[in-house]
N, C-alpha and C positions, 0 to 999 in steps of 0.2 A: 878502436885501434887508433893510436896516435899517428898524426901526420909525420911522414918521414920514416916510419918503420916499414920494413920490408915484410910483406905478407908471408907467413910461413905456410907449410904444407897443410896445417889444420885450420887455417884462417877461413872463415866463412863471412863474406861481405854482407850478408843479410843482416839488417839492424835488429830484427826480432830475435836472431840467434843469440846475440850477446845478452839481451834481456832475459831470454829463456834460461841461458846458462847461469846467470846470476840468481834467478829465481830458484832453479834446481839446487844451486849451491846453498842458498839460505834454507831451503826446505830440508836438505840432508843435514845441515847443521842443527836445525830445530829438532829433527828426529833424534839425532845423537844426544842433544841436551835433554830431551824427554826421557830417553832410555837411562841416561846417567842419573837424572832426578828420581826416576823410579827405583833404581838400585839404592840410591842414597836414602830414599824413604823406607826401603826394607831395612836398611842398617839402623835408621833412627827408631824404627818400630822394635827391632831387636834390643837396642839399648834401653828403650823404655820398659820392655818386659823384664830385662835384667834388673833395672832399678826397682821395679815393682816387686820382684822376687826378694831383693835385699830388704825392702821396706817390710815385707811380710815376715821375714826372718827376724828383723828388729822388733816387730810387734810381739812375736812369739817369745823372744828373749825378755822383753819388758814384762810380759804377762807372767812368765815363770819367776821373775824376780820380785813380784809384788809380795808384800808381807802384810799380815793383819796387825791389828792393834795389840799391843801388849798392855794388859790391864794392871800388871804388877809394877809398871813404871809410872812416874808422875806424868799427868797429861800436859800436852803442849798447848799454849794459848795461841789464838790467832788462826787464820785460815778458815776454810769451810769445814763444816762438820758433815762427813760422809763416811760410809763404811766401805769395806773392801768390795762388796757386791756392786756398788755404784761404779767403781773404777773398772771392774771386770766387764760390766755391761757396756760401758763406754768403749773399752778396748775391743770388745766383740763387734760392736757396731762399726768401728773404724776398720777392723779386719774384714768384715763383710763387704764394705764399700770398696776396699782395696782389691779384694778377691774378685768382685764383679768387674772392676775395671781391667784386672789382669786377664780374666777370661775373655773379655771383649777384645783386648789387644792380641791375645793368642789366636783368636778366630781370624782377626784381620791379618795377622802375620802369616797364618796358614794359607789364606787366599793369595797373599802377595808372593809367598814362596812358590806356590804352584805356577803362577804366571811367570815368575823369575826363572824357574827351571825350564819352562817352555821356551823362553828367550835364550837361555844358555844352550839349549839343544841345537840352536842354529850355529854354534861355534864348532869349528873343526879341530882346533888345537886343545887337547886335554889339559895342558899346562895352564892355558888361559882360563879354562873352565874352573880349574882348581883354585886359581888365584881369585877369581870372581866369587866363588863360593866362600872361601876363607874371609875375604874382605866384607862382603855384603850379607851373607847368611849367617856366618859364624862370628862376625863383628871383631875380627882380629886386627891388630895394628899392623901397619905396613912393615915395620921393623921385624916383627915376628914372622910375617909372611915371607919376607925376603930371606930370613934365616932358615925357615922350613923348606923353602924351594931352592936354596943355594944360589940366589941372585942378589944383586944389590937393590936397594929401595927404588931407585929411579927406573931400573929395568922392569920391576914389577908394575910400576905405575904406567910405563909405556905399554906393557902387555895388556893392562887393563884398558888403556886407550884404544889399542888395536882391537881388543875384543868388542868394545862398544861400537867401534867403527864397522867391524864385520857384522855385528848384529843389525845395525842400522841399514847396511847395504842389503843384507839378506831379507830384511823386512820389506824394503822397497821392492825387491824381486817378488816376494810372496804377496805383495799388494795388500796392505792394510790388515795385517794379522792383528786380531784383537788382543792387546796386552794390557 
């Protein structure tokens, strides 16, 4: 407390009180940041799965568009000599690798979703839950969320901040819930 300031009703002259209050503040801020980082990781995982799905569709489209050699036409000089089966095998190998990665990400996403829903169950406001689900589990942009919920973008973001704050406070009360 600064010299010259009048002690208020809540002033505690004990010097360890201020240190403890500061430590508690930083601890609660760390928990909020951890929760927000966890939900952002869910969102990144969902985006990665979506991109792998698009990658898979592109491979399938490329595979369907392959054509064999036409022997009634004049041959083209240059390039490597290979037939259609070599190309198909290479495509299948790439698709198998992409599918393996996609399955791994889907399993990881499923685990994260389960933990995320356990955290969201701590919220009391269903509107906040809905906004959090739309943003982090469904990977929807803020503008679309605001339009769907009839709020402006900044209100949705404030509701997200309040939701994260409420989750972190309830986690402190529940003492070290494993998330």
